[in-house]
N, C-alpha and C positions, 0 to 999 in steps of 0.2 A: 935398455928398461931395465930399472930396479926391482930387486924383489918385492913383493907386497903380499900381505894377507887380505882373501877375499871376506867381507865384512859376515857373508853369510854362512862362513865357517870353512871354505875350502883349504887345503893344504897349502902351505907356501909355495909360489910359485915361480920359478928361476925364467929368465930371458930364454926365448926360444918361439918356434914356429905352434900353433893353436893346430892348424892343417896345411898340408901340403899336398896337393891332388894334380895328377898330371895325366890327362888324355882319357878319361873316364868315358867310356860308351855303354850303351844298356840297350838293349832290343827285347821288347816284350813279344810273345807269341802273337801273330798276326801280320809282324813287320813293322810294330811301331816304334818308333827309335826314339826314347825318350832322353838319352842324353848322346851328344855326338862331339865328343874329345873335349867335355869338360876339363878345366884346369884352373885353379886358383892356389892362392896361400895368404896366409895372415898370421901376425903374431899374437900371441898370450895378450891380455890385457886390452883387447880391442874388440869392436863389433864388425862383422862383414855382413852384409846383407847381400841375398841372393832375390832380384826384384824381377818378378815376370808375373805375365797373368796366368790364370788356371791353365793347368795342361803344358805351362813351359817347361817343366823338366824340373823343379825344385825340390819336390815331395821325395821324385827319384834319387836326386843327388843325395838327400839327408839319409834315405834307406841305405844307399851305397855307403856313405860315410860313417855310418852307426852299426855297419855288419848285417844290416837288416837283409841285404840284397847284394850279391856279388855282380861284379861287373864284367860285361863280356871282354872287356881290355882296359889297358889303364891301371893307376894304383894311385893309393894314397897312404899318407901318414897322418893320424890324428893323435894328439899328445906326446907325439914322437913315436908312436908304434904302428907298425905296417896293419891295413885291413886286413890283409888276407892271411898272413902269415903269425900275426899277434893278435887275432880278431878278440881271445877274450880280455887281453891287456887292454885293449880299445875300449871293450864295454866297461870295465871297472874305472877308466880315466875319463868317462863321459856322463853328461846328465842328459836327457832327453825329454822336451815338451812337444808332444805331438799336437795336430791340429784336435783330435778328438779329447774329452777329458780323461786324464790318466788312472784316477782313483775309483773307489768303490763308492758309485751315489748313495748307497744304503748303508754306508758306514760314516762315522764320525771323520772328521780332519784328522784328529788325534791318532784313530786306527787305521789311517790310511797311513800315515808318515812310519807308525810300527812296522806295518806291513813290508813298506818299501826298505826300512833299514834290516829289516830280517833277510829279505831277499840278497842283501849284500852282505850278510853274515854279522850285522851288529846286533846286539843285545845287551840288556840290563842297563848298567849306569850311563853306559857310552852311548847308547841310543838315546837313552831318555836326555841327556844333557844336548846331545845334537837336535833333537827334535823341538826341544824347550828354544833352542838358538834360533832355530830358523822360524818358528812360531814369532819371536821377539822380531827379529829383522823383517820379516814380511808381515808383521800387523797383523796375524791372524789370531789374536787370542780372545777375542770376544765371541769368535766364532768356531774355534778348533774343536770343542767339544758338542757341536750342533752336527745334525746328520747333512751330509754334503747337500744332499740335491734340495736344502732349503736355501743354500748359498745364492747371492747374485752372481750374473757371468762373471765379473770382474773378480770377485772374491775366490771363484771356483779357479781363474785362471792363476791366481796367485797361489793356491793351493799346490796346482802341478808345477809350478817352478819350484816349490820346497820341496816335493816330492824327487823334482830332478836333482834337486841339491843334497840329498840326503846322503850320499856316498862320497861326498866333498871331490866334485869333479875338477879337471883341471879345463875342460871343455864343454860348454852346454850350447845345446841344438834347440832353437825355438822355431817352430813350422808354424808360420801363421800364427802368432799367439796372440795377436789381438781382434783378430775375424770376429764381428759381432758384437764386440764391446761398444757400449755408449761413449762418447766423447770424453768424460771425465775419467772413466776407466780405464778407458786407452793411454789417457796422460799419465794417469798412475802408473800402470804398467810400465811405460817408456821409462819414467823416472827410476824405477826398478831394475830395468834392465840395464841403462846407464850406469848405476852404482854399482852393478856386480862388474860389468867392464873396468869402470875406474878403477876397482879395488884387485884386479888381476886376472879374472876368469877371460878365456877366449869364448867369444860369442858367435855363432854362425846363424842367422836370422834369416828365414826366408819370409817373403811379405808380396802380397800383390797391392799394396799403398803405398803410391808415390811419396806422401808426405814422409810417411813412416821411414822408409829407405834414406830418405832426405835427411831427416832430424837425427835418425839415431846413429847411422853407420859412419864408422871411421873411413871405410873404404866400401863400393858397392859393386856389383856386377850386375848385368842386364841381359836376362836369360831368354833367349827367344826359338821355340822348338829344339829346347834340348843343347843349344848353344850359347857360349858368353860372346855377347855381340859388342860389348863395350864395358870397359873395368876403370876405375878410379875412385876418386872423392866425387863426392855430389858436385862439388864447386869445380875441379877440374873438367868433370864430363860437360857440365853446362858452359864453361867459359871456352870449350873449343868449337862451341857453334858461334858463326859469326851474324851479327844484326839482331835484329828485334823478330817476336814470333806474333803473327797475325792468324787469329780466328774469328770466322764468320758463320753464322749460323744462318743458311739459306731459306727461305719460306717455300714451303710446300714440294722440298725437294725435287727442283728441276731435273730435267734428264741430263747424266753427265756430258753428252754431248754439246748440251748448249752452255754450260759452264765451261768447256774446255775452249770452244769458240771464243767465248769472250775474255778469256786470260790471254788467248794466243796475243793478240796485240800489247800486253804487256809483261810477255813472258820473262824477259830479261830482267825484270823487277823483283822476281819470286827464284827463292831457292827452297830446295828439298819441299814442293807443295805435294797436298793430299788433298782428294776430297771422297769422303765415304759419310754416308748415312746422315747425310743434309749439312755436315759440316766440310767447310774449305778451310787448310789450315797451310800455313807457308811460311818461310825466314825471308825477312826482308833486310836492306842492309839500314834504311831507316824507315822505322815504322811509322811516325807521323805523316810522312813525305808520301808514302808509299800507298797508305790506307785511302786516301782521297781517289787517286787514280785507281785503286784496284775496285771501288764502290762504283766510279764511274763507269768502268768497262763493264761491270756485272749488270747495272742498269739499263747501259745501252743495249745489251744483249736479252733484255726482259727479265732478268733474273734479280728477285727482290730478295735482300736480307734483312733479317728480323732483328741480329743482334752482331757487335763486331769488338773485338777488342784487341790491342796491343800491351806486349809485355815483353821483358825480358826473358832469354831462354830458360825451360825448367825442364825435367826431367822428363815430362811426356814428348818435348822438343827432341831429346837425345835419343830415346826410343824411335820415335819419326825419322829421326836421321839416319838410325841404322838398322831399322828394319822395314820402311816405307809404310808404317802402319802408324796411327796415334793410339798411344795406350790409353788412353780415358776413353777412347772409342771402341776400344776393343773389349774392356771392362763391362761398358754399357750393354754390350751385345752379348 
């Protein structure tokens, strides 16, 4: 990897790892195990996505890696610094955009940038130049002198990123940065995040959007109950699955026993099948061939189907394969 200077003004970044974590565990009072031996690593100049539903452990991982919480066991280095023995150095080398707005909603965008700079020891002409640079890069010029609570959701998130970049971090943590944004604002945010990574910043992104992880990440890890159950590029993970994905929505959600009885006769055609919340999902070697047999078996058992689709494997299928649950159905519930 060659040296690069992040457009948003980060210091020149050399080759190396953005984050290296090994065996992180964290249990909260009451016995809630948020992290169960989580390990990951990725280089500067790339985006690594932690994908999982709410409660999977993504935010806890961010808290540990940003030194806001201590792990029960395991360790990690962020931007080359140990999260336990060099916590202060970690904090100065990272930027964090949390799920909730980082700024003062009753202050202007400019005032928020000034305050963040002061917290990092910046002042005077140096801070002014830095703030102006971020305002230009993130297209905040038209709103920067307005009160933040008058901003749209997408503009507030851009300001949050600007605040996270004031100290010229080497690694940026984005904890579900597009939650609640409309499609246009989400697309604009994706472009901003991609540009930062292309120009040398290491980005750890947590998300519960399959499309976001698929489109943005150089590598991703699927997190389930505090564990990484699959890791690789989106294409690698999807290519590991053989055949096609079949999804059928059943009418009136018949008893699971009747569905199972219908499938018993053609069980050899199905891989990794699951049935939950009125949806039957499976992988098959040849979708166009298997679908008529599957529909006939269900019809013969009196199970009615309201919709059916066949597609190449998706990240939802990857999640199903590794956890036994369909990710989209889990999100809906």
